[in-house]
C-alpha positions in Angstrom: 98.7 105.4 81.6 99.9 108.8 82.6 103.3 107.9 84.1 105.1 104.5 83.9 104.2 101.0 85.0 105.9 100.0 88.3 108.6 97.4 87.9 108.0 93.9 89.3 110.4 94.7 92.1 108.4 97.9 92.9 105.1 96.1 92.8 106.5 93.3 95.0 107.6 96.0 97.6 104.1 97.5 97.5 102.3 94.1 97.7 100.1 95.1 100.6 99.1 98.4 99.0 98.2 96.6 95.8 96.1 94.2 97.8 94.3 97.1 99.4 93.9 98.7 95.9 92.3 95.6 94.6 90.0 95.4 97.7 88.8 99.0 96.9 87.8 97.6 93.5 86.1 94.7 95.3 88.5 92.2 93.7 89.4 89.2 95.9 92.6 87.2 95.7 90.8 84.4 93.9 89.2 86.8 91.4 92.6 88.5 90.8 94.2 85.1 90.0 91.3 84.4 87.6 91.7 87.8 85.9 95.4 87.3 85.5 94.8 83.9 83.8 91.7 84.6 81.8 91.9 88.4 81.1 95.6 89.4 81.2 94.8 92.7 79.5 92.4 93.6 82.4 95.1 92.7 84.9 97.6 94.9 83.0 95.1 97.8 83.1 94.6 97.4 86.9 98.4 97.4 87.3 98.6 100.6 85.2 96.0 102.3 87.3 97.7 101.3 90.5 101.1 102.5 89.1 99.7 105.9 88.3 98.2 106.2 91.8 101.6 105.4 93.3 103.4 107.8 91.1 100.8 110.5 91.8 101.3 110.1 95.5 105.1 110.1 95.3 105.2 113.1 93.0 102.8 115.0 95.2 105.1 114.5 98.2 108.4 115.2 96.5 110.1 118.4 97.6 113.5 118.1 96.1 115.2 116.3 93.1 118.8 115.7 92.2 120.4 114.8 88.9 124.1 114.2 89.1 126.4 113.6 86.1 130.2 113.5 86.1 130.6 117.3 85.5 127.2 118.8 86.4 124.9 118.7 89.4 121.3 119.8 89.0 119.5 120.4 92.3 115.7 121.2 92.2 113.5 122.6 94.9 109.9 121.8 94.1 107.8 124.6 95.4 104.0 125.2 95.1 103.9 127.2 91.8 107.5 126.8 90.5 110.7 124.9 90.8 114.0 126.4 91.7 117.2 125.1 90.2 120.8 125.3 91.4 123.2 123.9 88.8 126.8 123.4 89.5 129.3 122.8 86.6 132.8 121.5 87.2 135.4 122.4 84.6 138.4 120.8 86.4 139.9 118.0 84.3 139.8 114.6 85.8 137.1 115.4 88.4 134.0 113.2 88.4 131.5 114.4 91.0 129.6 111.1 90.9 132.5 109.5 92.7 133.3 110.0 96.4 136.7 111.6 95.6 135.2 113.9 93.0 132.4 115.0 95.3 134.8 115.7 98.1 136.9 117.8 95.7 133.7 119.8 94.9 133.0 120.4 98.6 136.5 121.8 99.1 136.8 123.7 95.9 133.3 125.1 95.2 134.6 128.6 95.3 137.4 128.0 92.7 137.3 129.2 89.1 136.8 125.6 88.0 133.3 125.6 89.5 130.4 127.6 88.1 127.0 128.1 89.8 123.8 128.8 87.9 120.3 129.4 89.3 116.9 129.6 87.7 113.2 129.4 88.5 110.6 127.9 86.3 106.8 127.8 86.7 105.1 124.5 86.2 103.0 123.8 83.2 99.3 122.9 83.8 100.5 119.5 85.1 103.0 120.0 87.9 103.3 116.2 88.6 104.0 115.4 85.0 106.8 118.1 84.9 108.4 116.5 87.9 108.0 113.0 86.4 109.7 114.1 83.2 112.8 115.2 85.3 112.8 111.8 87.0 112.7 110.1 83.5 115.8 112.2 82.7 117.6 110.7 85.6 116.6 112.9 88.6 115.9 111.2 91.9 113.7 112.4 94.8 115.7 113.5 97.8 115.3 115.2 101.1 117.2 118.3 99.8 120.4 118.2 101.8 122.6 119.1 98.8 120.2 121.8 97.7 120.2 123.4 101.1 124.0 123.1 101.4 124.6 124.9 98.1 121.7 127.3 98.6 123.3 128.4 101.9 126.6 129.0 100.1 125.0 131.1 97.4 123.1 133.2 99.9 126.1 134.1 102.2 
């Protein structure tokens, strides 16, 4: 397995897609039930292959990632050959930007001395999707890029 097995909840939400996947393998519902009972290791392998296919599709479509901690915001733009990063660090005591109040403070005070901006660009390794997946494993989530665009506009004024 290249990425990670989907959780039961994720598999449940992708039930029709999984049925279609099994159909492409010419596995009927009855055959699947038999495999699960008599050859659970084969069933696990099929779930692993399906999980990798789902991840591959999601990672291929991802354009932005965000990873937010109480004092640091990492915003990634996933471009063709590289990823661009905007990182925002808050030094103000008592501010937690993972809360609504803390994030509102950041929106109003981004130009203060208590907020530092950093930018970087990094080329992908030979496996772009795995690079993105590793960021997700570290807590990043796929987004539409609204925060990246907001802060990128500020930096480019």
